DRENFIFI-253751 format. One record per atom (N, C-alpha, C, O): z, x, y; residue number from 1; chain; residue in one letter. Coordinates in steps of 0.2 Angstrom, whole numbers, always signed. Example, Ala and Ser with C-alpha at 12.3 -4.5 7.8 and 13.67 -1.06 7.14 Angstrom:
<nodes>
<node pz="+39" px="+66" py="-28" seq="1" mol="A" type="a"/>
<node pz="+39" px="+62" py="-22" seq="1" mol="A" type="a"/>
<node pz="+39" px="+66" py="-16" seq="1" mol="A" type="a"/>
<node pz="+42" px="+71" py="-17" seq="1" mol="A" type="a"/>
<node pz="+35" px="+64" py="-11" seq="2" mol="A" type="s"/>
<node pz="+36" px="+68" py="-5" seq="2" mol="A" type="s"/>
<node pz="+39" px="+64" py="+0" seq="2" mol="A" type="s"/>
<node pz="+40" px="+67" py="+6" seq="2" mol="A" type="s"/>
</nodes>
This chain:
<nodes>
<node pz="-43" px="+10" py="+55" seq="1" mol="A" type="m"/>
<node pz="-47" px="+11" py="+49" seq="1" mol="A" type="m"/>
<node pz="-54" px="+15" py="+51" seq="1" mol="A" type="m"/>
<node pz="-58" px="+12" py="+53" seq="1" mol="A" type="m"/>
<node pz="-54" px="+22" py="+51" seq="2" mol="A" type="s"/>
<node pz="-59" px="+25" py="+53" seq="2" mol="A" type="s"/>
<node pz="-60" px="+31" py="+49" seq="2" mol="A" type="s"/>
<node pz="-55" px="+32" py="+45" seq="2" mol="A" type="s"/>
<node pz="-65" px="+36" py="+49" seq="3" mol="A" type="g"/>
<node pz="-65" px="+42" py="+46" seq="3" mol="A" type="g"/>
<node pz="-69" px="+43" py="+40" seq="3" mol="A" type="g"/>
<node pz="-74" px="+46" py="+41" seq="3" mol="A" type="g"/>
<node pz="-67" px="+40" py="+34" seq="4" mol="A" type="g"/>
<node pz="-70" px="+41" py="+28" seq="4" mol="A" type="g"/>
<node pz="-77" px="+38" py="+28" seq="4" mol="A" type="g"/>
<node pz="-79" px="+34" py="+31" seq="4" mol="A" type="g"/>
<node pz="-81" px="+42" py="+23" seq="5" mol="A" type="k"/>
<node pz="-88" px="+39" py="+22" seq="5" mol="A" type="k"/>
<node pz="-88" px="+33" py="+18" seq="5" mol="A" type="k"/>
<node pz="-92" px="+29" py="+20" seq="5" mol="A" type="k"/>
<node pz="-83" px="+32" py="+14" seq="6" mol="A" type="w"/>
<node pz="-83" px="+25" py="+10" seq="6" mol="A" type="w"/>
<node pz="-77" px="+21" py="+12" seq="6" mol="A" type="w"/>
<node pz="-72" px="+23" py="+15" seq="6" mol="A" type="w"/>
<node pz="-77" px="+14" py="+11" seq="7" mol="A" type="m"/>
<node pz="-72" px="+10" py="+13" seq="7" mol="A" type="m"/>
<node pz="-71" px="+5" py="+6" seq="7" mol="A" type="m"/>
<node pz="-76" px="+2" py="+3" seq="7" mol="A" type="m"/>
<node pz="-65" px="+5" py="+5" seq="8" mol="A" type="a"/>
<node pz="-62" px="+1" py="-2" seq="8" mol="A" type="a"/>
<node pz="-58" px="-5" py="+1" seq="8" mol="A" type="a"/>
<node pz="-53" px="-4" py="+5" seq="8" mol="A" type="a"/>
<node pz="-60" px="-11" py="-1" seq="9" mol="A" type="e"/>
<node pz="-56" px="-17" py="+0" seq="9" mol="A" type="e"/>
<node pz="-53" px="-18" py="-6" seq="9" mol="A" type="e"/>
<node pz="-56" px="-20" py="-11" seq="9" mol="A" type="e"/>
<node pz="-46" px="-18" py="-7" seq="10" mol="A" type="i"/>
<node pz="-42" px="-19" py="-13" seq="10" mol="A" type="i"/>
<node pz="-39" px="-26" py="-12" seq="10" mol="A" type="i"/>
<node pz="-35" px="-27" py="-8" seq="10" mol="A" type="i"/>
<node pz="-40" px="-30" py="-17" seq="11" mol="A" type="h"/>
<node pz="-37" px="-37" py="-16" seq="11" mol="A" type="h"/>
<node pz="-33" px="-38" py="-22" seq="11" mol="A" type="h"/>
<node pz="-35" px="-38" py="-28" seq="11" mol="A" type="h"/>
<node pz="-27" px="-39" py="-20" seq="12" mol="A" type="y"/>
<node pz="-21" px="-40" py="-25" seq="12" mol="A" type="y"/>
<node pz="-20" px="-48" py="-26" seq="12" mol="A" type="y"/>
<node pz="-22" px="-52" py="-22" seq="12" mol="A" type="y"/>
<node pz="-17" px="-49" py="-32" seq="13" mol="A" type="r"/>
<node pz="-16" px="-56" py="-34" seq="13" mol="A" type="r"/>
<node pz="-9" px="-58" py="-31" seq="13" mol="A" type="r"/>
<node pz="-7" px="-64" py="-31" seq="13" mol="A" type="r"/>
<node pz="-5" px="-54" py="-28" seq="14" mol="A" type="t"/>
<node pz="+1" px="-55" py="-25" seq="14" mol="A" type="t"/>
<node pz="+1" px="-59" py="-18" seq="14" mol="A" type="t"/>
<node pz="-3" px="-57" py="-14" seq="14" mol="A" type="t"/>
<node pz="+6" px="-63" py="-18" seq="15" mol="A" type="p"/>
<node pz="+5" px="-67" py="-11" seq="15" mol="A" type="p"/>
<node pz="+7" px="-63" py="-5" seq="15" mol="A" type="p"/>
<node pz="+5" px="-66" py="+0" seq="15" mol="A" type="p"/>
<node pz="+11" px="-58" py="-5" seq="16" mol="A" type="i"/>
<node pz="+13" px="-54" py="+0" seq="16" mol="A" type="i"/>
<node pz="+8" px="-49" py="+1" seq="16" mol="A" type="i"/>
<node pz="+7" px="-44" py="-3" seq="16" mol="A" type="i"/>
<node pz="+5" px="-49" py="+7" seq="17" mol="A" type="d"/>
<node pz="+1" px="-43" py="+9" seq="17" mol="A" type="d"/>
<node pz="-4" px="-42" py="+4" seq="17" mol="A" type="d"/>
<node pz="-4" px="-37" py="+1" seq="17" mol="A" type="d"/>
<node pz="-9" px="-47" py="+2" seq="18" mol="A" type="p"/>
<node pz="-13" px="-46" py="-4" seq="18" mol="A" type="p"/>
<node pz="-19" px="-41" py="-3" seq="18" mol="A" type="p"/>
<node pz="-21" px="-39" py="-8" seq="18" mol="A" type="p"/>
<node pz="-21" px="-40" py="+3" seq="19" mol="A" type="d"/>
<node pz="-27" px="-36" py="+4" seq="19" mol="A" type="d"/>
<node pz="-25" px="-30" py="+8" seq="19" mol="A" type="d"/>
<node pz="-21" px="-29" py="+12" seq="19" mol="A" type="d"/>
<node pz="-29" px="-25" py="+5" seq="20" mol="A" type="v"/>
<node pz="-28" px="-18" py="+9" seq="20" mol="A" type="v"/>
<node pz="-35" px="-15" py="+10" seq="20" mol="A" type="v"/>
<node pz="-40" px="-16" py="+6" seq="20" mol="A" type="v"/>
<node pz="-37" px="-12" py="+16" seq="21" mol="A" type="t"/>
<node pz="-43" px="-9" py="+17" seq="21" mol="A" type="t"/>
<node pz="-42" px="-2" py="+19" seq="21" mol="A" type="t"/>
<node pz="-39" px="-1" py="+24" seq="21" mol="A" type="t"/>
<node pz="-45" px="+3" py="+15" seq="22" mol="A" type="v"/>
<node pz="-44" px="+10" py="+16" seq="22" mol="A" type="v"/>
<node pz="-51" px="+14" py="+16" seq="22" mol="A" type="v"/>
<node pz="-56" px="+12" py="+14" seq="22" mol="A" type="v"/>
<node pz="-51" px="+19" py="+19" seq="23" mol="A" type="t"/>
<node pz="-57" px="+24" py="+20" seq="23" mol="A" type="t"/>
<node pz="-56" px="+30" py="+16" seq="23" mol="A" type="t"/>
<node pz="-50" px="+32" py="+16" seq="23" mol="A" type="t"/>
<node pz="-61" px="+33" py="+14" seq="24" mol="A" type="f"/>
<node pz="-61" px="+39" py="+10" seq="24" mol="A" type="f"/>
<node pz="-67" px="+43" py="+9" seq="24" mol="A" type="f"/>
<node pz="-72" px="+40" py="+11" seq="24" mol="A" type="f"/>
<node pz="-67" px="+49" py="+8" seq="25" mol="A" type="d"/>
<node pz="-73" px="+53" py="+8" seq="25" mol="A" type="d"/>
<node pz="-76" px="+54" py="+0" seq="25" mol="A" type="d"/>
<node pz="-82" px="+54" py="-1" seq="25" mol="A" type="d"/>
<node pz="-72" px="+55" py="-4" seq="26" mol="A" type="e"/>
<node pz="-74" px="+57" py="-11" seq="26" mol="A" type="e"/>
<node pz="-71" px="+51" py="-16" seq="26" mol="A" type="e"/>
<node pz="-65" px="+50" py="-16" seq="26" mol="A" type="e"/>
<node pz="-75" px="+49" py="-21" seq="27" mol="A" type="f"/>
<node pz="-73" px="+45" py="-25" seq="27" mol="A" type="f"/>
<node pz="-67" px="+47" py="-30" seq="27" mol="A" type="f"/>
<node pz="-63" px="+43" py="-32" seq="27" mol="A" type="f"/>
<node pz="-67" px="+54" py="-30" seq="28" mol="A" type="a"/>
<node pz="-61" px="+57" py="-34" seq="28" mol="A" type="a"/>
<node pz="-54" px="+55" py="-30" seq="28" mol="A" type="a"/>
<node pz="-49" px="+55" py="-34" seq="28" mol="A" type="a"/>
<node pz="-54" px="+53" py="-24" seq="29" mol="A" type="e"/>
<node pz="-48" px="+51" py="-21" seq="29" mol="A" type="e"/>
<node pz="-46" px="+44" py="-22" seq="29" mol="A" type="e"/>
<node pz="-40" px="+43" py="-21" seq="29" mol="A" type="e"/>
<node pz="-50" px="+40" py="-25" seq="30" mol="A" type="l"/>
<node pz="-49" px="+33" py="-25" seq="30" mol="A" type="l"/>
<node pz="-43" px="+31" py="-30" seq="30" mol="A" type="l"/>
<node pz="-40" px="+27" py="-29" seq="30" mol="A" type="l"/>
<node pz="-42" px="+35" py="-35" seq="31" mol="A" type="g"/>
<node pz="-37" px="+34" py="-40" seq="31" mol="A" type="g"/>
<node pz="-30" px="+35" py="-36" seq="31" mol="A" type="g"/>
<node pz="-25" px="+31" py="-37" seq="31" mol="A" type="g"/>
<node pz="-29" px="+40" py="-32" seq="32" mol="A" type="r"/>
<node pz="-23" px="+41" py="-29" seq="32" mol="A" type="r"/>
<node pz="-22" px="+36" py="-24" seq="32" mol="A" type="r"/>
<node pz="-16" px="+34" py="-22" seq="32" mol="A" type="r"/>
<node pz="-27" px="+34" py="-21" seq="33" mol="A" type="i"/>
<node pz="-27" px="+28" py="-15" seq="33" mol="A" type="i"/>
<node pz="-24" px="+22" py="-18" seq="33" mol="A" type="i"/>
<node pz="-20" px="+18" py="-16" seq="33" mol="A" type="i"/>
<node pz="-27" px="+20" py="-24" seq="34" mol="A" type="i"/>
<node pz="-25" px="+14" py="-27" seq="34" mol="A" type="i"/>
<node pz="-18" px="+14" py="-29" seq="34" mol="A" type="i"/>
<node pz="-14" px="+9" py="-28" seq="34" mol="A" type="i"/>
<node pz="-16" px="+20" py="-32" seq="35" mol="A" type="e"/>
<node pz="-9" px="+21" py="-34" seq="35" mol="A" type="e"/>
<node pz="-4" px="+20" py="-28" seq="35" mol="A" type="e"/>
<node pz="+1" px="+17" py="-29" seq="35" mol="A" type="e"/>
<node pz="-5" px="+24" py="-23" seq="36" mol="A" type="r"/>
<node pz="-2" px="+24" py="-17" seq="36" mol="A" type="r"/>
<node pz="-1" px="+17" py="-14" seq="36" mol="A" type="r"/>
<node pz="+5" px="+15" py="-13" seq="36" mol="A" type="r"/>
<node pz="-6" px="+13" py="-14" seq="37" mol="A" type="c"/>
<node pz="-6" px="+6" py="-11" seq="37" mol="A" type="c"/>
<node pz="-1" px="+2" py="-16" seq="37" mol="A" type="c"/>
<node pz="+2" px="-2" py="-13" seq="37" mol="A" type="c"/>
<node pz="-2" px="+3" py="-22" seq="38" mol="A" type="g"/>
<node pz="+2" px="-1" py="-27" seq="38" mol="A" type="g"/>
<node pz="+9" px="+0" py="-26" seq="38" mol="A" type="g"/>
<node pz="+14" px="-4" py="-26" seq="38" mol="A" type="g"/>
<node pz="+11" px="+7" py="-25" seq="39" mol="A" type="i"/>
<node pz="+18" px="+9" py="-24" seq="39" mol="A" type="i"/>
<node pz="+21" px="+6" py="-17" seq="39" mol="A" type="i"/>
<node pz="+26" px="+3" py="-17" seq="39" mol="A" type="i"/>
<node pz="+17" px="+6" py="-12" seq="40" mol="A" type="e"/>
<node pz="+19" px="+4" py="-6" seq="40" mol="A" type="e"/>
<node pz="+20" px="-4" py="-6" seq="40" mol="A" type="e"/>
<node pz="+25" px="-6" py="-2" seq="40" mol="A" type="e"/>
<node pz="+17" px="-8" py="-10" seq="41" mol="A" type="r"/>
<node pz="+17" px="-15" py="-11" seq="41" mol="A" type="r"/>
<node pz="+21" px="-17" py="-17" seq="41" mol="A" type="r"/>
<node pz="+22" px="-23" py="-18" seq="41" mol="A" type="r"/>
<node pz="+24" px="-12" py="-20" seq="42" mol="A" type="h"/>
<node pz="+28" px="-13" py="-26" seq="42" mol="A" type="h"/>
<node pz="+24" px="-17" py="-31" seq="42" mol="A" type="h"/>
<node pz="+26" px="-22" py="-34" seq="42" mol="A" type="h"/>
<node pz="+18" px="-16" py="-32" seq="43" mol="A" type="a"/>
<node pz="+13" px="-19" py="-36" seq="43" mol="A" type="a"/>
<node pz="+10" px="-15" py="-41" seq="43" mol="A" type="a"/>
<node pz="+10" px="-9" py="-41" seq="43" mol="A" type="a"/>
<node pz="+10" px="-18" py="-47" seq="44" mol="A" type="d"/>
<node pz="+7" px="-14" py="-53" seq="44" mol="A" type="d"/>
<node pz="-1" px="-15" py="-53" seq="44" mol="A" type="d"/>
<node pz="-4" px="-19" py="-50" seq="44" mol="A" type="d"/>
<node pz="-4" px="-10" py="-56" seq="45" mol="A" type="w"/>
<node pz="-11" px="-10" py="-55" seq="45" mol="A" type="w"/>
<node pz="-14" px="-16" py="-58" seq="45" mol="A" type="w"/>
<node pz="-20" px="-18" py="-57" seq="45" mol="A" type="w"/>
<node pz="-11" px="-19" py="-63" seq="46" mol="A" type="h"/>
<node pz="-12" px="-25" py="-67" seq="46" mol="A" type="h"/>
<node pz="-13" px="-31" py="-61" seq="46" mol="A" type="h"/>
<node pz="-16" px="-36" py="-63" seq="46" mol="A" type="h"/>
<node pz="-10" px="-30" py="-56" seq="47" mol="A" type="e"/>
<node pz="-10" px="-36" py="-51" seq="47" mol="A" type="e"/>
<node pz="-17" px="-35" py="-46" seq="47" mol="A" type="e"/>
<node pz="-17" px="-39" py="-42" seq="47" mol="A" type="e"/>
<node pz="-21" px="-30" py="-47" seq="48" mol="A" type="i"/>
<node pz="-27" px="-29" py="-43" seq="48" mol="A" type="i"/>
<node pz="-32" px="-35" py="-46" seq="48" mol="A" type="i"/>
<node pz="-33" px="-35" py="-52" seq="48" mol="A" type="i"/>
<node pz="-35" px="-39" py="-41" seq="49" mol="A" type="e"/>
<node pz="-39" px="-44" py="-43" seq="49" mol="A" type="e"/>
<node pz="-47" px="-41" py="-43" seq="49" mol="A" type="e"/>
<node pz="-50" px="-42" py="-48" seq="49" mol="A" type="e"/>
<node pz="-48" px="-37" py="-37" seq="50" mol="A" type="n"/>
<node pz="-55" px="-34" py="-37" seq="50" mol="A" type="n"/>
<node pz="-54" px="-29" py="-31" seq="50" mol="A" type="n"/>
<node pz="-50" px="-29" py="-27" seq="50" mol="A" type="n"/>
<node pz="-59" px="-24" py="-32" seq="51" mol="A" type="i"/>
<node pz="-60" px="-18" py="-27" seq="51" mol="A" type="i"/>
<node pz="-67" px="-19" py="-25" seq="51" mol="A" type="i"/>
<node pz="-72" px="-19" py="-30" seq="51" mol="A" type="i"/>
<node pz="-68" px="-19" py="-19" seq="52" mol="A" type="t"/>
<node pz="-75" px="-19" py="-16" seq="52" mol="A" type="t"/>
<node pz="-76" px="-12" py="-12" seq="52" mol="A" type="t"/>
<node pz="-72" px="-10" py="-8" seq="52" mol="A" type="t"/>
<node pz="-81" px="-8" py="-14" seq="53" mol="A" type="i"/>
<node pz="-83" px="-2" py="-11" seq="53" mol="A" type="i"/>
<node pz="-89" px="-3" py="-7" seq="53" mol="A" type="i"/>
<node pz="-94" px="-5" py="-10" seq="53" mol="A" type="i"/>
<node pz="-89" px="-1" py="-1" seq="54" mol="A" type="t"/>
<node pz="-95" px="+0" py="+3" seq="54" mol="A" type="t"/>
<node pz="-96" px="+5" py="+8" seq="54" mol="A" type="t"/>
<node pz="-91" px="+9" py="+9" seq="54" mol="A" type="t"/>
<node pz="-102" px="+7" py="+10" seq="55" mol="A" type="l"/>
<node pz="-102" px="+13" py="+14" seq="55" mol="A" type="l"/>
<node pz="-99" px="+11" py="+21" seq="55" mol="A" type="l"/>
<node pz="-100" px="+5" py="+23" seq="55" mol="A" type="l"/>
<node pz="-95" px="+15" py="+23" seq="56" mol="A" type="n"/>
<node pz="-91" px="+14" py="+30" seq="56" mol="A" type="n"/>
<node pz="-96" px="+16" py="+36" seq="56" mol="A" type="n"/>
<node pz="-97" px="+21" py="+38" seq="56" mol="A" type="n"/>
<node pz="-100" px="+10" py="+37" seq="57" mol="A" type="r"/>
<node pz="-105" px="+11" py="+42" seq="57" mol="A" type="r"/>
<node pz="-103" px="+12" py="+49" seq="57" mol="A" type="r"/>
<node pz="-106" px="+15" py="+54" seq="57" mol="A" type="r"/>
<node pz="-96" px="+10" py="+51" seq="58" mol="A" type="s"/>
<node pz="-93" px="+11" py="+57" seq="58" mol="A" type="s"/>
<node pz="-93" px="+19" py="+59" seq="58" mol="A" type="s"/>
<node pz="-93" px="+20" py="+65" seq="58" mol="A" type="s"/>
<node pz="-93" px="+23" py="+54" seq="59" mol="A" type="t"/>
<node pz="-92" px="+30" py="+56" seq="59" mol="A" type="t"/>
<node pz="-99" px="+33" py="+56" seq="59" mol="A" type="t"/>
<node pz="-100" px="+39" py="+58" seq="59" mol="A" type="t"/>
<node pz="-104" px="+30" py="+53" seq="60" mol="A" type="r"/>
<node pz="-111" px="+34" py="+52" seq="60" mol="A" type="r"/>
<node pz="-116" px="+31" py="+56" seq="60" mol="A" type="r"/>
<node pz="-122" px="+33" py="+56" seq="60" mol="A" type="r"/>
<node pz="-115" px="+26" py="+60" seq="61" mol="A" type="l"/>
<node pz="-119" px="+24" py="+65" seq="61" mol="A" type="l"/>
<node pz="-121" px="+30" py="+71" seq="61" mol="A" type="l"/>
<node pz="-117" px="+33" py="+74" seq="61" mol="A" type="l"/>
<node pz="-128" px="+31" py="+72" seq="62" mol="A" type="p"/>
<node pz="-130" px="+36" py="+77" seq="62" mol="A" type="p"/>
<node pz="-127" px="+34" py="+83" seq="62" mol="A" type="p"/>
<node pz="-127" px="+28" py="+85" seq="62" mol="A" type="p"/>
<node pz="-125" px="+39" py="+87" seq="63" mol="A" type="q"/>
<node pz="-122" px="+38" py="+94" seq="63" mol="A" type="q"/>
<node pz="-129" px="+36" py="+99" seq="63" mol="A" type="q"/>
<node pz="-134" px="+40" py="+98" seq="63" mol="A" type="q"/>
<node pz="-128" px="+32" py="+103" seq="64" mol="A" type="r"/>
<node pz="-134" px="+31" py="+108" seq="64" mol="A" type="r"/>
<node pz="-133" px="+35" py="+114" seq="64" mol="A" type="r"/>
<node pz="-127" px="+36" py="+117" seq="64" mol="A" type="r"/>
<node pz="-138" px="+37" py="+116" seq="65" mol="A" type="e"/>
<node pz="-138" px="+42" py="+122" seq="65" mol="A" type="e"/>
<node pz="-138" px="+38" py="+128" seq="65" mol="A" type="e"/>
<node pz="-141" px="+33" py="+128" seq="65" mol="A" type="e"/>
<node pz="-134" px="+40" py="+133" seq="66" mol="A" type="k"/>
<node pz="-135" px="+36" py="+140" seq="66" mol="A" type="k"/>
<node pz="-138" px="+39" py="+145" seq="66" mol="A" type="k"/>
<node pz="-139" px="+36" py="+150" seq="66" mol="A" type="k"/>
</nodes>
């Protein structure tokens, strides 16, 4: 899980594999990501409990000089 500027944690109501964490750069990508995750899990978008979006700080931390 690295790369994108943003991180989305998608929480499903389904008991099998209920949570997904993805990274992305543009909010315009999020709809396709949610759709792809639902297809992979055979889950309908109605089964999403919530989505939490945060800045992906792991890719934005300044590198320390040695």
